[in-house]
C-alpha positions as CSV (number, residue, x, y, z in Angstrom):
1,M,106.7,130.1,16.0
2,T,107.0,127.0,13.9
3,F,105.7,126.4,10.4
4,G,102.6,124.5,11.6
5,Q,101.8,126.9,14.3
6,A,102.0,129.9,11.9
7,I,99.6,128.2,9.5
8,S,97.2,127.2,12.3
9,Y,97.2,130.6,13.9
10,N,96.8,132.6,10.7
11,L,93.9,130.4,9.5
12,S,92.1,130.8,12.8
13,N,92.7,134.6,12.6
14,L,92.1,135.2,8.9
15,G,89.9,138.2,9.5
16,N,91.9,139.6,12.4
17,F,93.6,142.8,11.4
18,N,94.4,143.8,15.0
19,G,97.5,143.0,17.0
20,R,101.0,142.1,15.9
21,A,102.7,139.3,14.0
22,S,106.3,138.3,14.4
23,R,108.7,137.9,11.5
24,P,108.6,134.1,11.7
25,E,104.8,134.0,11.9
26,F,104.6,136.1,8.7
27,W,107.3,134.5,6.7
28,W,106.2,130.9,7.5
29,W,102.7,131.9,6.3
30,I,104.2,133.3,3.1
31,L,106.2,130.1,2.5
32,A,103.0,128.1,3.0
33,M,101.1,130.2,0.5
34,W,103.9,129.7,-2.1
35,I,103.9,126.0,-1.6
36,L,100.1,125.8,-1.8
37,Q,100.1,128.0,-5.0
38,V,102.7,125.7,-6.7
39,F,100.7,122.6,-5.6
40,A,97.4,124.1,-6.9
41,N,98.9,125.1,-10.2
42,L,100.3,121.6,-10.7
43,I,96.9,120.1,-10.0
44,F,94.9,122.4,-12.3
45,T,97.4,121.9,-15.2
46,V,97.1,118.1,-14.9
47,L,93.3,118.0,-14.7
48,P,91.7,117.5,-18.2
49,G,88.7,119.4,-19.5
50,D,86.6,122.1,-18.1
51,N,87.0,122.4,-14.3
52,G,84.0,124.6,-13.6
53,F,83.1,123.4,-10.1
54,L,86.7,122.8,-9.1
55,G,87.6,126.2,-10.5
56,F,84.9,127.9,-8.4
57,I,86.1,126.1,-5.3
58,G,89.6,127.2,-6.1
59,W,88.5,130.8,-6.4
60,V,86.7,130.7,-3.0
61,I,89.7,129.2,-1.3
62,S,91.9,131.8,-3.0
63,I,89.8,134.7,-1.7
64,I,89.9,133.2,1.8
65,L,93.7,132.8,1.7
66,I,94.2,136.3,0.2
67,L,92.2,137.8,3.1
68,A,94.3,135.8,5.6
69,T,97.5,137.0,3.9
70,I,96.4,140.7,4.0
71,A,95.5,140.3,7.7
72,V,98.9,138.8,8.6
73,G,100.6,141.5,6.5
74,A,98.7,144.2,8.4
75,R,99.7,142.6,11.8
76,R,103.3,142.3,10.6
77,L,103.3,146.0,9.8
78,H,101.8,146.7,13.2
79,D,104.8,144.9,14.7
80,T,107.1,147.5,13.1
81,G,104.9,150.3,14.3
82,K,103.3,151.1,11.0
83,S,99.6,151.0,9.9
84,G,98.3,148.1,7.9
85,W,97.2,150.6,5.3
86,W,100.8,150.7,4.1
87,Q,99.9,147.6,2.2
88,L,98.3,149.8,-0.4
89,M,101.9,150.2,-1.6
90,Y,101.1,147.0,-3.6
91,L,99.3,149.2,-6.0
92,I,102.5,151.0,-7.1
93,P,103.8,149.0,-10.1
94,C,107.1,147.2,-9.6
95,V,108.5,149.2,-6.6
96,G,105.4,148.6,-4.4
97,W,106.4,144.9,-3.8
98,I,110.0,145.9,-3.1
99,I,108.9,148.5,-0.5
100,M,106.6,146.0,1.1
101,I,109.3,143.3,1.4
102,V,111.6,145.8,3.0
103,L,108.9,146.9,5.5
104,W,108.0,143.3,6.3
105,A,111.6,142.3,6.9
106,Q,112.2,145.0,9.5
107,A,112.6,144.0,13.1
108,G,109.5,144.6,15.2
109,T,109.5,147.3,17.9
110,P,110.7,145.9,21.2
111,G,108.0,146.0,23.9
112,D,104.6,147.4,23.6
113,N,103.6,149.8,20.8
114,A,100.3,151.4,19.7
115,Y,99.2,148.1,18.3
116,G,99.7,146.0,21.4
117,T,102.2,143.7,22.9
118,P,104.6,141.7,20.8
119,S,103.4,138.3,19.7
120,A,105.0,135.2,21.1
């Protein structure tokens, strides 16, 4: 899966917590979110004054993208044979993120598992 395909697929499946996501699909999405975050931070630091409406639009977009990121994270965990609820590890200070990166970086289970067939 290419960078553009990962973005397109994950935006069209932003509320889909079922199925599986390959490593490239997940990591391309994470890269896109990092790039978007850097770009948004640059824009909001350059704009002068009170950005009330733009700030509101930014929050709405952020919520949508967070939902899509949680969904692709759950599908990535499904690919390794784990439940998407493992993402609650985020709540453990410091080590939660490390545990999640290790889980996301694992190879997916070959063939079918309880969450479906491997993604293309």
